[in-house]
C-alpha positions as CSV (number, residue, x, y, z in Angstrom):
1,X,57.6,-50.0,22.1
2,X,56.0,-48.6,19.6
3,X,55.4,-51.7,17.5
4,X,53.7,-53.1,20.6
5,X,51.1,-50.0,21.2
6,X,50.2,-50.7,17.5
7,X,49.9,-54.7,17.5
8,X,47.2,-54.7,20.5
9,X,44.5,-52.4,18.5
10,X,45.5,-54.2,15.2
11,X,45.0,-58.0,17.1
12,X,41.8,-56.3,18.5
13,X,40.7,-55.2,15.2
14,X,41.6,-58.7,13.3
15,X,39.6,-60.4,16.1
16,X,36.6,-58.0,16.2
17,X,36.7,-58.3,12.2
18,X,36.8,-62.3,12.3
19,X,33.7,-62.2,14.9
20,X,32.1,-59.9,12.8
21,X,32.3,-62.5,10.1
22,X,30.7,-65.1,12.3
23,X,27.8,-63.3,12.8
24,X,28.9,-62.7,16.8
25,X,27.9,-58.7,16.5
26,X,27.7,-58.3,20.6
27,X,31.1,-59.5,21.0
28,X,33.1,-57.6,17.7
29,X,31.3,-54.3,19.4
30,X,33.0,-55.0,22.4
31,X,36.3,-55.1,20.7
32,X,35.5,-52.5,18.3
33,X,34.5,-50.1,21.2
34,X,38.0,-50.3,22.9
35,X,39.3,-49.1,19.8
36,X,37.2,-47.0,18.1
37,X,40.5,-44.1,17.0
38,X,41.5,-47.6,15.0
39,X,41.5,-47.5,11.4
40,X,37.5,-47.6,10.5
41,X,36.5,-49.4,13.7
42,X,33.9,-46.8,14.5
43,X,32.0,-47.5,11.6
44,X,32.6,-51.0,12.0
45,X,31.0,-50.4,15.6
46,X,28.2,-49.0,14.1
47,X,27.8,-51.9,11.5
48,X,27.7,-54.3,14.4
49,X,24.8,-52.0,16.3
50,X,22.8,-52.2,13.1
51,X,23.6,-56.0,12.5
52,X,22.6,-57.0,15.7
53,X,19.9,-55.4,15.9
54,X,18.6,-56.8,12.7
55,X,19.6,-60.3,13.7
56,X,17.4,-59.7,16.9
57,X,14.7,-58.9,14.8
58,X,14.9,-61.9,12.5
59,X,14.9,-64.0,15.5
60,X,11.6,-62.7,16.4
61,X,12.8,-61.0,19.4
62,X,10.7,-57.8,19.3
63,X,11.8,-55.9,22.5
64,X,15.5,-56.7,22.6
65,X,15.5,-55.7,18.4
66,X,13.7,-52.5,19.3
67,X,16.1,-51.6,22.1
68,X,19.3,-52.8,19.8
69,X,17.7,-50.1,17.4
70,X,17.5,-47.4,19.7
71,X,20.9,-48.0,21.2
72,X,22.3,-47.9,16.7
73,X,20.3,-44.6,16.3
74,X,21.9,-42.8,19.8
75,X,25.6,-44.1,18.4
76,X,25.0,-42.5,15.1
77,X,22.8,-39.6,16.1
78,X,25.6,-38.5,18.6
79,X,26.7,-35.5,16.5
80,X,30.2,-36.9,15.2
81,X,29.2,-38.7,11.7
82,X,28.9,-37.2,8.3
83,X,25.8,-36.4,6.4
84,X,26.5,-39.2,4.5
85,X,26.9,-41.7,7.2
86,X,23.6,-40.2,9.2
87,X,21.6,-40.5,5.7
88,X,23.1,-44.3,5.5
89,X,21.8,-45.0,9.1
90,X,18.7,-43.4,8.4
91,X,18.0,-45.6,5.5
92,X,19.7,-48.5,7.1
93,X,16.8,-48.2,9.7
94,X,13.5,-47.6,7.5
95,X,14.6,-50.9,5.3
96,X,14.6,-52.5,8.8
97,X,11.3,-51.5,9.6
98,X,12.2,-48.8,11.9
99,X,10.1,-45.6,10.9
100,X,10.3,-43.5,13.8
101,X,14.2,-43.5,14.4
102,X,14.7,-43.2,10.7
103,X,12.5,-40.1,10.5
104,X,14.3,-38.8,13.4
105,X,17.5,-39.0,11.7
106,X,16.4,-37.7,8.2
107,X,14.8,-34.9,9.8
108,X,18.3,-33.9,11.6
109,X,20.0,-33.6,7.7
110,X,17.7,-30.7,6.8
111,X,18.0,-30.3,2.8
112,X,20.7,-33.1,2.5
113,X,19.8,-34.8,-0.8
114,X,16.7,-36.1,-0.3
115,X,16.4,-36.5,3.3
116,X,13.3,-34.2,3.7
117,X,11.4,-36.7,1.1
118,X,12.6,-39.5,3.2
119,X,11.5,-37.9,6.5
120,X,8.4,-37.7,4.9
121,X,8.0,-41.0,3.7
122,X,9.0,-42.6,7.0
123,X,6.4,-40.3,8.8
124,X,3.8,-41.4,6.4
125,X,4.6,-45.2,7.1
126,X,4.6,-44.8,10.7
127,X,1.1,-42.7,10.7
128,X,0.2,-46.2,8.6
129,X,1.0,-48.3,11.0
130,X,-0.5,-46.6,14.0
131,X,-4.0,-46.4,12.2
132,X,-3.5,-50.3,11.8
133,X,-2.7,-50.8,15.1
134,X,-5.6,-48.6,16.0
135,X,-8.0,-50.4,14.1
136,X,-7.1,-53.7,15.7
137,X,-5.2,-54.9,12.3
138,X,-1.4,-55.3,12.6
139,X,0.5,-54.1,9.3
140,X,2.0,-56.7,6.9
141,X,5.8,-57.2,7.0
142,X,8.2,-58.5,4.3
143,X,9.8,-60.6,6.8
144,X,6.5,-62.1,7.7
145,X,6.4,-61.7,11.1
146,X,4.5,-58.7,13.0
147,X,5.5,-55.9,15.1
148,X,4.4,-53.5,17.3
149,X,5.8,-50.0,16.9
150,X,6.1,-47.9,20.0
């Protein structure tokens, strides 16, 4: 009986990993959420959420990607993650052009590494975007697409 209980999470984990490799982040996340206490499933779930949001942004679905990045932020900001994981997630949000969410996570880290400077950088980027938007200009984006910040 013990062996069967162990194989179920292992099968789910392997399936979720395969789905992730195929780029089906939503389905992979559905599997990882079922086994968050198994191996590194909780970390993999976070990566699925981030990758899903990035894939939506790359496809130009701004509204859905913003919602997905917010979901990723909420997942990381639940109070159970180490400073190292939160810092990496904040950097990923910053690099994915989500400065408001990145700033919140960097701020939550206090004096951890250079989080205060990163929070300031995120706030500066956000303020610049707001200035461009209020002047009816859109900020340049590294992926060539435009996105309004809210």
